[in-house]
N, C-alpha and C positions, 0 to 999 in steps of 0.2 A: 475772785474770793469765792472757794468753795461752800458750798451747799452742801449742808445735812443732807443724808439720803432718804431723810423723811421729809426732806424740805418740800420739794418740787415733782410730784410722779404723778404716776397715772396707770392705774392699773394693775397696781404692785401691791402686795399684802402680806404680814407675818403674821405665824402663829403666837399669841397672844393669852399666855395663862390664866391671867389676869381676867379674862373676857371668858376662858379654854374658846373662843374665835381667832378667825385671822380676823386681826385689822386691817382698813386699806386705808384708809382717812388721811391723805396727808397735809404735811402742817398747816402748807401754804406758809409757810415761814419759818424766823430759826432767828436764835436766840445770837444775838451782836453786842452783848452785853452784860458778862459773866463776872468779873473783878469782880475783889471785897468794894470795891470802891464804886465799882456801879459807870466805870465806863466804858468807852469802846475798845475793846481790847479783838477782834477778830480778824485775824490777816487778811488784809483784804476790803475793808470794809470805807476804809480809807475816798480813793477813787470812788467808793457807788456812794459818800456822804457826798461827797464834792459835786457830781453829778445832780442828786436829787435838790440838790440847794440851787441850780442852774433853773431844775425844772419842778421849783414850786408852784403847788395847786397854791392861788392864794386868794380862792373863794373856798371853806372846806364845805361851806354846806350845800354843795353839790354832789358833794359824795357821799351816798347811802352803802354802809359793809356792815355782812352779820357775821359777827364773831359764837365761832363752834359750829357742831354741825345740826345743822338746818336752823343757824339765827336768824334772830327775823332785821330786817333791813332796819338801821336806823340811823340817824346820823349821830355824828363825830359826841357835837353835847351831850347823845341819851346814854353816853357811857359815863358812870359814876364810878366805875374800879383800873380806869384805863387814860392817861394823858394820848394825845396822841402830836410827839412831839412832829415830827416831817412829810408832808404827803408831794407826792412827785407823779409827773404824767410822763410817762416815756414816748415818743411820739415814731422813736426809728428801733425797732426791735429787730435782731438780726439770731437762727439756730444755726449751729453752725458753719457760722462766718456769709449763710443764706439773708438778706430779708427777709424778714416777714411782710409780703407789700400789705400796708392799709389796715395795719394791726399796731397796737399800743399797751403799754404793761402798766398801773399804775401800782406806785408800791407805799409803801406807809412806816411809820417808828411810832410805836409804843412803848408807853412807860409806865407799868407796876405800880396802881395806886394804893392797892389791895396793905395795912400792917398786917393784918389778918388771914389763913386762912380760911378754910372751909372746920376744920377743928376746931379752933378758937386759939388756935397757938402761932405764935408771931411769922413771916411769912418771908423765909427767906430769902423770899425772889421780890420782896419791895424793892421798888425802882431798879427792875430788873429792864433793859432796854429789847426790841423785838423787830428783827426785819418784818414784813409782811408785802406778801400779795397774793392777798385771800381770791377764791373764783368767785366766790360771792360778794359781791360789791356792783353797785352803779356809779357813773360816773355821767353826769348830764341827763339820768335816764340810761344809758347804753351801758350793758353790762361790754366795758374794755376789756377786764383780763378772762373771762368768761370763749370769746371770740380769739385771743388771743392764747389762750391753751386749745381750743376745739383749733385751731391752723396748725398747732404742733402736731397734732393726733392726725393729720387729714395728714401732714408728711410722714410719721413716721406709719399711720395706720390707722381707723378707726377703732378696732377692738386689738390694737395692740397695747401690750405697758411699756412705760421709757421712764429715765428719770433725767433732767436735769443737774446737770453735778455742779458746776461751776457759771458766775458769772462773773463780767466783767464786762471796765468804758472802755470804749474806742476811739480812737479819732475827737476827742470827747463829748462829745456828745451820741453815742450810740452805746448801748447796751447790749451789748454780744450775748446770749446764751448757748450753752454747748453740755449735748446731753449724750447719752446710750437709748439707743432701743434695747428691750426687754426679752422681748418675744412678741411673737405673732397673734397671741390673745393677754389671758391671765397669767399672774405671775405669781406663786404662793411659796413662802418661806417656811421651812420649818423652825428656824428660828434667827437674829439680825447676824449672829457670827455670817450664818449661808451669801443672806443677802449682802451683806458688805463685801464678801471676798470675790462675790461672783460679780457685781458692781464693778471695783478694783480692774477684776479682767475682761473685761467688757469692756473696760472705759481705755483701758491698754491696747486692742484686737482693735478700736472704731477711732480712736486718735492716739496712732505711735508716735506724731511728731508733736506729740503737745502735753505736754505730763498737766495733772488734776491741781498742785501749788505751783505752775510755773513761776506769775507775772507777782505770785505774793508770798515768800516764803514762810515770811515771817514777820508780825509789827511787837519790836519791843516796847515795852514805858515805862522807860527813866528819866524821874526827875523830869516826868512831865512833859517829857522830849517824844515826838514818833520817827522811828523808821522805818520804813519802806523798805520787801529786802523782793531784790529783783535777782533771776538768775542770769550769769556772764554772758552776754553775746556769742555764738560758735559761727560769726561767719568771716569774710576774706575780705577787705573792701576795694573796692576798684574807682580811680585816678586815671580819666580821660580826657585826654581832648581831639577829638575827631574835625580833622582840617584836611581841607580839599579846593575847590575851585565852587566859585557860586550856582547851586541850583545844583549840587555833583550826586543830593541826596542827605549833604550830617545829621540835620534833622530828623530826617525820614530813617533812619540806622539807631538812631533813639528811641523815635516812635515805637517803628520793632523794636525792637529790644523789650520795648518797655508796654510792650502790648498787655501784657497779664499782670501786672503789679496794681492794685487798688488806688485809686486817685490818694486818699488820702497817706497814702507812702511814698509820694513825690511833689516834688513843686519845681515848678519851670517859672526861672527868672530873666528877663535880657538885661544884659549889659547893654548900653550906650553911655551917650559922653558927659551928657550933665548926671547920670546914676551916682548914689556918695556910698560913701560909708554907713551915714547913717540909716541910708531906707535899708541897707543891704543885713548890717546885724540889731540894731535898733535905736531907736530914740524916743524923749523923753520928749510929751507931748501932751498939751489942754483937754482935758475934757470937761466939757458941762453938764452938769446934770444937778440940775438945783444950786448950782455956784461952780465951781472953777478946782480945779485941781490938777495935776502934772501925774502922769502915770507914763511908764517904758509903755513901748507899742513896738514887739518883735517885729525882725526886719527876716524875711523869707530861712536863713543865713541860723536863726535860732532857732522857728518852728522847726525846721527839721530837726533840729535837733533833737530839744524834747521831745516830739514825736520817737526820734530811734532812742533815746535813752528809756523811754515811758511803756518801752512797747518795743524787750530784746531781743522776742523775740522771731519779731518780722524785718527783715530787708528795705532801707527806706533812702533815694536817688534824691539830692538837690542838681538838677539841669540847668546850666549856662547856657545860652544859646546868643550868642555873637559874645564870645570873652574878650577877646580883642578890641568890642568899640569901645568899649567903658575904658575908663583906666585900671587897670586889675589890680592891680601892688597898689593905690589910694584907694578902692573900696574893698578890699580883707581887708587894710590897715596890719595889724598884731595880727591878726587870726593868721595871717597869711602862714607862722611858723607849723598851725595844726595840723599842716598840710602832708608832715612829715609823718609816718607811719612806725610805728613798730618793726621787726619782720618774725620769720620766725624764727621761735628761740630766742628771741630777745625779751627784755625787760626792763622796766621804771618802776624802781619802788620810791616812795614817798612817805614821809615821817615812820621809818622804818628803823624805829627806836626800840630799844626793848623798855625803856620805861612810858614811849609814845602806847597809850591802847591801838590808836590808830593807824592800823598800814593799811597803804593803797598798792598795791602792784599790781600795776599797767603789762598788757600782752600784748600779742601779735594782732595788728589792726588800731590800734588804741594809736591817741599824737603820741608824739617822741614827745614834746615837748609842749606848753599848755601858755594862755594864758588866762589873768586874772578880769572877770566883770561881773561886780557883783551884781547888776541885773539882769544879765542872761540866767546867769545861778540862781538866781529868785525866782526868776519865770520859770527855770526848768526844774525845783520844786514846787513852786506850791503854793498850795496852806500847809506843804512838808515839813519839816526841821530838816533832815535828808531822808535820799532814799542808796539802797545799798544795790550793786551788779558787782557779782558772785561777790569777792570779797573784800568790792570798790564801795569806801563810804564814800558820798557824797552828801555835803553838808554845806555850810553856810560860808563856810572854808576852804571849800576846795577850786581850785583850778579847774578852769574849761580846758577839755582835750574833746574831741570825734574821735566818737564807739564806730566798733570796727562791724554796728550795718547799719555808718550812713556813708556808700560812694555819693560822689562825684565824677558825671557825667559835661560834658562841653559841646560848645562848637564853633567855630574859629575860620575864617577864609586868611589863608599866609601871608599875601600879600598887597590885603584891597586895599583903596586910596583911604584917606583921614581916619584912622585906627590908631591907636594905640601898639606899641611893638609887647612881644611878651618876652621877660628878659634868660636869657639862662636859667636862673635861680629858679627864674616862676615853670619853666616849662619842664627842670630836672624834676621835680614833684609832680608831672604826670608823665603818664603812656600817651604818647604820640603815634594815633592812627590812621595813617593817610585812607581817605572813602574815594576809591577809583574812580574817576567822571569815566564809566561804561557803561555799554545796554549788557543788562544778563537778560537774555533775551528765554531762560527757562523759567524767567515770572513773569505772570501774567499782563501786572498790570505793568511792568516794562515793556513787556513787547507792543503795547499795543500803544503805551508813550511813543517805541520806536516807529507805527506804520501809521504815525496820526495824522492826517493830512495842512499842511498848510492851507483851507482856508480853500481855494480853487483852481490850483494850481496844478495838482499832481505830480507833489513833493512832497515824499514824505517828513517828517521833523527827522525823523534818526538819518535821514542822507541828505539834507541840510546841515544837519548839527558835523557829520563827518568833515563835509567838506569843505567850512566856513572853519570848522577848528584848525583844520590842513593849513586850510591859510593865513587864520592867524598864526599860526608856531611859525609858515615859511616870513610872511612880510617881518613880524614882528623879534626873528629870528636875533639873538646877541642881548637882546636887553634882558636886563632880570624879573621884569615884571609879566611876562611870555605864558606860563605857564595860567597863571591866574586871569588872564585876559582872554583863557579857555569859556564856550559857554557850557555851561554843566546839561546833564542828562534830564532837570526838572528846571531848566531856566523857565517855558513855561510850562502849562501842562493843560493840555487838551481836557475838552470837554464831548463827553459822544464820541469819537478816535477825532475833531476836528479841532484841528486853532482855529481860532476867527481872527481875518485878513486885520484890524485895529490891533487887538492886541495884542500878536506878529508887528506894528509896527510900530504899535508906542514902546511896549519891552523890548524886543529883540534889537530893532534898526537903528531906537533911539539909543542902547546902553553901543554899540557897532560906532554909531557916530559921535556919541559924545566921548566916550572912555578908548575903547577900544587901540577903533583906527583916527583919533584925534590930530593925530600928527601928517599919518597915510591919507587921507580923503583920494584926494585927486587920484591915486592906485588903486583905490578899491571902489569906489563909487562912475558910475556914469557921467559923461559929459553932461555937462549943464546942471545938473548939481550939484547949489553949492550952498544948498542949505538945507535946516533938519526938517523944515518944511517944506519943501518939494522933496524931498526925498521920502515923509512919509506918505505925501497926498501921491506922489507916482504910483506908490506899492499897493496904495488903499483906490485912486481912480485913478487907474495906468491910461495915458492915450490915448485916441487912436489908430492901432497896428501895434499896440505894446502889449507887453502882459505884464502880470504885476514885479515877476524876476530881471526884469531890462535894470531894472536900479544900480544895479551889477553891471563890472565894467565885462567882468568876468563873466560874462553869463552863460554860456558857452560853455567855459571848461565845467560849470554849474551841471550845465546838463551832461556837458558826456561822464562826469561822476557817476551821475543821479544812474545812465544807465550800465556803468558798470563799478557799483561803490566798490572803496578799497578801506573799509573800515577798516 
């Protein structure tokens, strides 16, 4: 929501002829209902109101506020010319994307009860609503707003002049303030136009990628229906499945790619054989609160779509780990169709009838097809009758599509056991990218992994990895699953440059015994080792005269390989 230029400022003043001086007192609030019927009409107020209801203060007697210049602190009940409609305390406050640690902001809405003004004339602002965030107030005896405002001044500079020009709600419970630094000291303007022009110029300089009205360009009041308007998302989405052998670094690849993405902009889910469509999309579940009622509980798929719709200038990611360990076709259900995206130059129009006032034209990045789901639709809209993204009006009759600012990234093992096969129709809708099973020694963490010693053996993990993978390929040559039986670079991880003997035995040796060489054990393991228990015991507690790697029949070949590795 765009704030008035006088609503939330510090050290800014404008020449005021009526007092023949510069006026520097900020309003610490603004009108949000100036229509004929005194309804809430200010663009963007809806998301603020929704969050205020969520953070409503139950006991308003804990609040004392002083209205007007130097106003005496009083309880709300002591004001007979105003009704305090809603009072809320926001525990998470951000300035230009950075959290104001430990700060809170109290906001309240008032309704003007004066039927006549000071001159005895009818008050044209009777029942006007105002959103206030007064500096002069206390909550439970603490000057929460004053402390928050001082924290902002500490960032811009104690004696500087600054202005907060925009506020919005992100991630459903975060109050984000967006401001500009005006100057290092007090800033005086000869008139309002000069101030407004400079504020606009400074905003463009300090927020080049953030339009002042980008989250809510307009709210229309037609037949008591609210329409919240958002800008068209400018992103090109990705749909990628990263595949490779177990432990090759698929999940790490995604983690590194998204390490600078805020947590609220990504959701991670793991598919498994028991995972269902209802868990992924959402389902109706009973809720107890003085009785039993049934409500739609959104799954991760629906949650990330809503975040993407309501924050169109941010990129969002749905990360699916082990996509083929669950029945992906059944889990996605009819939303499988949404994976087809419109390409550059392609459009899809619905309701494009001259007699139909609602025309939706979907462009590059949107889903090419759509599905109907009333529960998901209602969850996305929340309390709004409709939201609008660019030229696309999303109301109760609009089908669901993936927006351009939502990408889907997944991982899979290509030939793992006990998993579901992704059919060609499913894979066709994703870009497939192989994560190569190799050491990039230019990366410090990978170099440390290669040089990690396997307990006290003197053999590095990277050396053993090269030797055993070569043996796997040679021994299982011709089998379709040979490639996925190899050990990944990160199949086990080192701690302080060491891979513990127990970790190595229980993970690596067990995998080789149970899975890789299940039908080739006599060729690989030393004579006398005919059970997994003997294999692990012989490695962890080698008998006198034996070394740990004597568990392998071809240990001499390993020693030779280590002496002259051919990675």
